[in-house]
C-alpha positions in Angstrom: 0.0 -0.1 0.0 2.9 2.4 0.4 3.3 2.7 -3.4 -0.4 3.2 -3.8 -0.4 5.9 -1.1 2.5 7.7 -2.7 0.8 7.6 -6.1 -2.5 8.9 -4.6 -0.5 11.8 -2.9 1.1 12.6 -6.2 -2.3 12.6 -8.0 -3.8 14.9 -5.4 -0.9 17.2 -5.6 -0.9 17.4 -9.4 -4.5 18.2 -9.5 -4.0 21.5 -7.6 -5.2 24.2 -7.7 -8.4 22.3 -7.9 -9.9 20.1 -5.1 -9.4 16.3 -5.1 -9.9 13.7 -2.4 -9.6 10.0 -1.9 -12.5 8.2 -0.3 -13.0 4.6 0.8 -15.9 2.3 0.0 -18.3 4.1 2.3 -17.4 7.6 1.1 -15.1 8.5 4.2 -12.4 10.9 3.1 -9.0 9.3 3.7 -6.9 11.9 1.9 -7.4 15.3 0.3 -5.3 18.1 -1.2 -4.9 21.6 0.0 -7.6 23.2 -2.3 -10.1 20.6 -1.0 -9.3 21.5 2.6 -9.5 25.2 1.9 -12.8 24.7 0.1 -14.3 22.8 3.1 -13.0 25.5 5.4 -15.2 28.0 3.5 -18.2 26.3 5.2 -16.8 26.8 8.7 -14.1 25.6 11.0 -13.3 22.2 9.5 -13.0 20.0 12.6 -16.2 21.4 14.2 -18.0 21.2 10.8 -17.1 17.5 10.4 -18.2 16.7 13.9 -21.5 18.3 13.1 -22.2 16.7 9.8 -20.7 13.3 10.7 -21.2 12.4 14.3 -19.7 9.0 13.6 -16.4 10.6 14.0 -15.5 10.0 10.3 -15.3 12.5 7.5 -18.0 11.2 5.3 -18.4 13.2 2.1 -22.0 12.0 1.5 -23.0 13.2 5.0 -21.2 16.5 4.3 -23.1 16.8 0.9 -26.5 16.0 2.2 -26.4 17.6 5.7 -28.5 20.8 6.0 -25.5 22.5 7.7 -23.1 21.1 5.2 -23.1 21.5 1.4 -26.8 21.0 0.9 -28.0 24.7 1.3 -25.1 25.9 -0.9 -25.8 23.7 -3.9 -27.9 25.7 -6.3 -28.6 22.5 -8.3 -29.5 20.4 -5.3 -32.6 19.0 -6.9 -30.5 17.8 -9.9 -27.5 16.4 -7.9 -29.0 15.0 -4.8 -31.1 12.4 -6.6 -28.3 11.2 -8.7 -25.9 10.8 -5.6 -28.7 9.1 -3.7 -29.2 6.7 -6.7 -25.5 5.9 -6.7 -25.6 5.1 -3.0 -28.7 2.9 -3.5 -27.0 1.0 -6.3 -23.8 0.5 -4.2 -25.8 -0.8 -1.2 -27.7 -3.1 -3.6 -24.5 -4.5 -5.1 -23.1 -5.2 -1.6 -26.1 -5.4 1.0 -23.7 -6.9 3.6 -21.6 -3.7 3.7 -23.2 -2.3 7.0 -21.2 1.0 7.0 -22.4 1.9 3.5 -26.0 0.9 4.4 -25.8 3.3 7.4 -24.5 6.1 5.3 -27.5 5.7 3.0 -30.0 5.5 5.9 -28.4 8.6 7.5 -28.6 10.8 4.4 -32.2 9.8 3.8 -33.1 11.2 7.2 -31.7 14.7 6.6 -34.1 17.5 6.0 -34.2 18.5 2.3 -34.2 14.8 1.2 -37.7 14.0 0.2 -39.0 10.5 0.8 -39.9 10.2 -2.8 -36.1 10.2 -3.4 -35.4 7.3 -1.0 -36.2 4.5 -3.4 -35.5 5.9 -6.9 -32.3 4.1 -7.5 -33.8 1.8 -10.1 -36.0 4.4 -11.7 -33.3 7.0 -12.4 -30.9 6.2 -15.2 -27.5 5.1 -14.4 -25.7 8.0 -12.7 -23.5 10.0 -15.2 -19.7 9.7 -15.0 -19.5 13.3 -13.9 -21.7 15.3 -11.6 -22.3 18.9 -12.3 -22.2 21.1 -9.1 -23.3 24.7 -8.7 -22.0 26.1 -5.5 -23.6 29.3 -4.2 -21.1 32.0 -3.2 -23.7 34.7 -2.8 -23.3 37.1 -5.8 -21.4 34.4 -7.7 -21.8 30.7 -8.5 -19.0 28.2 -8.7 -19.7 25.9 -11.5 -17.8 22.5 -11.2 -18.1 19.0 -12.2 -16.9 16.0 -10.2 -15.4 12.8 -11.6 -14.9 9.7 -9.5 -12.2 7.2 -10.5 -11.5 3.7 -9.2 -8.8 1.2 -9.4 -9.4 -1.2 -12.3 -6.9 -3.8 -11.4 -6.3 -3.4 -7.7 -4.2 -6.1 -6.1 -5.5 -6.0 -2.6 -8.8 -5.1 -1.1 -7.8 -1.9 0.5 -6.7 -0.4 -2.8 -9.8 -1.7 -4.6 -12.0 0.1 -2.2 -10.3 3.5 -2.7 -11.8 6.1 -5.1 -10.4 9.4 -6.2 -12.8 12.2 -6.6 -11.5 15.2 -8.6 -13.3 18.5 -9.2 -12.8 20.6 -12.3 -14.0 24.2 -13.1 -16.8 24.3 -15.5 -16.3 28.0 -16.4 -13.7 30.8 -16.3 -14.9 32.3 -13.0 -14.5 28.9 -11.2 -11.1 28.3 -12.7 -10.0 31.7 -11.5 -11.5 31.3 -8.0 -9.6 28.2 -7.4 -6.4 29.7 -8.6 -6.9 32.6 -6.2 -7.9 30.2 -3.3 -4.6 28.4 -3.9 -2.4 31.5 -4.2 
């Protein structure tokens, strides 16, 4: 795993000035780059914020996204993105129903305000989630327009590497590109 960890650190570093993170099977963040950390800090003091949105003690990015005091109120395209993410979680739980931690994440995010019950069981109604997720983050007068891509290991040699995913965020317009360049300066 040492070589995998070093490769992941290099990937995160090379993705700067844009946010990137590594998550495990149940979407707990295990690594992130500086821009991802600074972006999270825009929501509030990071340690306190993570404790608020993820009382399990982890740093679960799905809980951060769905929590009403996390990303949810800042996503202008919440009604577009949330059902897609929920569908992804539902499909992952269906593919591995014995993964209790992943099932708990799904149960938790379904209980948050702003997640209508009609979304709880759409996994098989919605089309397969797209390979990228468009995100519109409210900055007040401006909107950050990003898209997120999740990459997985195709030929992992051990279970710990196989369960890791790299989520990278890219700017979808000039304002967002310039914003992240300034954030990293």
